[in-house]
C-alpha positions in Angstrom: 19.1 -25.5 14.1 17.0 -24.8 10.3 19.4 -25.1 7.6 19.2 -21.3 6.8 20.3 -20.7 10.3 23.1 -23.1 10.2 24.0 -21.1 6.9 23.7 -17.5 8.7 25.6 -19.0 11.6 28.7 -20.3 9.7 29.0 -17.2 7.5 29.1 -14.8 10.6 31.8 -17.2 12.2 33.6 -17.1 8.5 33.3 -13.5 8.3 34.4 -12.9 11.6 37.4 -15.2 10.8 38.2 -12.9 8.5 37.8 -14.9 5.6 37.1 -13.6 2.3 33.8 -13.9 0.7 35.0 -15.3 -2.4 36.5 -18.4 -0.3 33.4 -18.6 1.4 31.1 -18.5 -1.4 33.4 -21.3 -2.9 33.1 -23.5 0.4 29.5 -22.9 0.8 28.8 -24.0 -3.6 31.1 -27.0 -2.7 29.5 -28.5 0.0 26.3 -28.4 -2.0 24.7 -24.9 -1.0 22.7 -23.3 -4.0 24.1 -20.2 -5.5 20.7 -18.1 -4.4 21.5 -19.4 -0.7 25.0 -18.5 -0.9 24.3 -14.8 -2.0 21.5 -14.5 0.1 23.5 -15.5 3.2 26.7 -13.2 2.7 24.0 -10.4 1.4 22.8 -10.5 5.0 26.1 -8.9 5.9 27.9 -5.2 5.2 30.5 -5.6 2.7 32.5 -2.7 4.9 35.7 -2.8 6.6 34.9 -3.3 10.6 36.4 -5.6 13.0 33.1 -7.6 13.5 30.1 -8.5 10.8 27.9 -5.8 10.2 24.0 -7.3 9.8 22.3 -5.3 7.0 18.3 -4.2 7.8 15.9 -7.2 7.2 12.5 -7.1 6.5 9.7 -7.4 9.0 6.1 -7.9 9.9 4.1 -6.4 12.1 0.3 -6.6 13.6 -0.7 -3.4 12.6 1.1 -3.1 9.0 -0.7 -6.2 8.2 -4.2 -4.4 9.5 -2.9 -1.1 7.5 -2.4 -3.4 4.0 -4.9 -5.4 4.4 -7.0 -2.4 4.1 -5.6 -0.5 2.0 -6.0 -4.2 -0.6 -9.6 -4.5 0.0 -10.0 -0.6 -0.5 -8.3 -1.1 -4.0 -9.5 -4.1 -5.1 -13.2 -2.8 -4.3 -12.4 0.6 -6.3 -10.9 -1.4 -9.5 -13.9 -3.9 -9.2 -16.3 -1.3 -9.2 -14.7 1.6 -11.5 -14.7 -1.4 -14.1 -18.3 -2.4 -13.8 -19.4 1.9 -13.6 -17.7 2.1 -17.2 -19.2 -1.0 -18.4 -22.3 -0.2 -17.3 -22.1 3.2 -19.1 -20.3 1.2 -21.9 -23.8 -0.5 -22.2 -26.3 2.7 -21.5 -24.6 4.2 -24.6 -24.0 1.2 -27.0 -27.2 -0.6 -25.8 -28.2 -4.0 -27.0 -31.6 -3.6 -28.5 -32.0 -7.7 -28.0 -31.7 -7.2 -24.1 -34.8 -7.3 -22.2 -34.7 -5.9 -18.6 -30.8 -4.6 -19.4 -31.9 -1.1 -18.6 -32.9 -1.6 -14.5 -30.0 -4.3 -14.0 -27.7 -1.7 -15.2 -29.4 0.7 -13.3 -29.2 -0.4 -10.4 -25.7 -2.0 -11.1 -24.6 1.3 -11.4 -25.9 2.7 -8.4 -24.1 0.2 -6.5 -20.4 0.9 -7.7 -21.3 4.7 -7.7 -21.6 4.0 -4.0 -18.9 1.7 -3.2 -16.5 4.4 -5.4 -17.5 7.1 -3.1 -16.8 4.8 0.3 -13.5 2.9 -1.5 -11.6 5.5 -3.5 -11.1 8.2 -0.7 -10.2 5.2 1.6 -7.4 3.6 -0.8 -5.9 7.4 -1.8 -6.1 8.3 2.0 -4.4 4.9 2.9 -2.0 5.2 -0.1 -1.2 9.1 0.9 -0.4 7.9 4.2 2.1 5.2 3.1 4.2 7.3 1.0 4.3 9.8 3.6 5.8 7.4 6.0 8.1 5.8 3.7 9.6 8.8 2.9 9.8 10.3 6.4 11.4 6.2 7.3 12.7 4.3 4.3 13.5 1.3 6.5 9.6 0.6 6.4 10.1 -0.4 2.9 11.5 -3.5 4.4 8.1 -4.5 5.9 7.2 -7.9 5.0 3.7 -7.3 4.8 4.4 -4.5 2.5 6.2 -6.6 0.3 3.5 -9.3 0.1 0.6 -6.7 -0.4 2.7 -5.6 -3.6 3.5 -8.7 -4.7 0.0 -9.9 -4.9 -1.5 -7.2 -6.3 0.6 -7.4 -9.4 -0.1 -10.6 -9.7 -3.7 -10.3 -9.7 -3.2 -7.3 -12.1 -1.2 -9.5 -14.2 -3.6 -12.0 -14.3 -6.3 -9.7 -15.3 -4.4 -8.6 -18.1 -3.6 -11.8 -19.5 -7.6 -13.1 -18.9 -8.7 -9.8 -20.9 -6.4 -10.5 -23.8 -7.4 -14.1 -24.0 -10.5 -12.8 -24.2 -9.6 -10.4 -26.9 -8.1 -13.2 -28.5 -11.2 -15.8 -28.2 -13.7 -12.9 -29.5 -11.6 -12.0 -32.5 -11.4 -15.9 -33.8 -15.3 -16.6 -32.9 -16.3 -13.1 -34.5 -17.9 -11.1 -32.2 -15.6 -8.5 -31.6 -17.9 -5.9 -31.7 -17.3 -2.3 -30.6 -18.5 -2.5 -27.1 -16.5 -5.5 -26.5 -13.7 -4.2 -27.6 -13.9 -0.8 -25.4 -15.0 -3.4 -22.4 -11.7 -4.8 -23.1 -9.6 -1.6 -23.3 -11.1 -0.8 -19.7 -10.2 -3.8 -18.3 -6.7 -3.3 -19.3 -6.4 0.3 -18.5 -7.3 -0.1 -15.0 -5.1 -3.7 -14.3 -2.2 -2.1 -16.5 -2.4 1.2 -14.2 -2.2 -0.6 -10.9 0.5 -3.1 -12.3 2.8 -0.2 -13.5 2.4 1.7 -9.7 2.8 -1.4 -7.9 5.7 -2.7 -9.6 7.8 0.4 -9.1 6.2 0.0 -5.5 7.6 -3.1 -5.8 11.1 -2.0 -7.1 11.5 0.2 -4.9 10.6 -2.0 -2.0 13.7 -4.2 -3.5 16.0 -1.8 -3.5 15.5 -0.7 0.2 16.7 -4.6 1.2 
């Protein structure tokens, strides 16, 4: 039996025997269990007046949701990447570098790819995200999905890394004297896209955490 299973079984039996949560917490803490492990074990059971311990809803994982959120994550990543690329290309077009050779042709081809990707993946993400919102409104229990939580936190991680990398690039350009207007606009584009994604999924993560 795994240690986590032993802890869960002990907590259930102690609650069934009528022991108070404070007594259980004290006994487990003195036995060497970490405070967060004790809290998690106690939080798994509802604190209500009932003859036997009542379990709280727990996160779950399904193959269908793994496919759904995997596709949604890919669509979001492609949308964010090509939105940034498109805006960067537009900035390069409006503020062209006269020393860059053949930049116009490369920018045109890159712009076409970005537009094509946005036409495909932006509606895909919006439709999938709308279905997710509707599904969670109809069944709040879906917020406990383990796949949904992983999707949200991985997205938050990547958005945070993008923001930190963007800030690092700005500081480096400032220190090296290369902080031009074009560079600043590109940095603002990255910050705007990453910041929007971070804000949205931070709210999603908070709602998912409150649902557990």
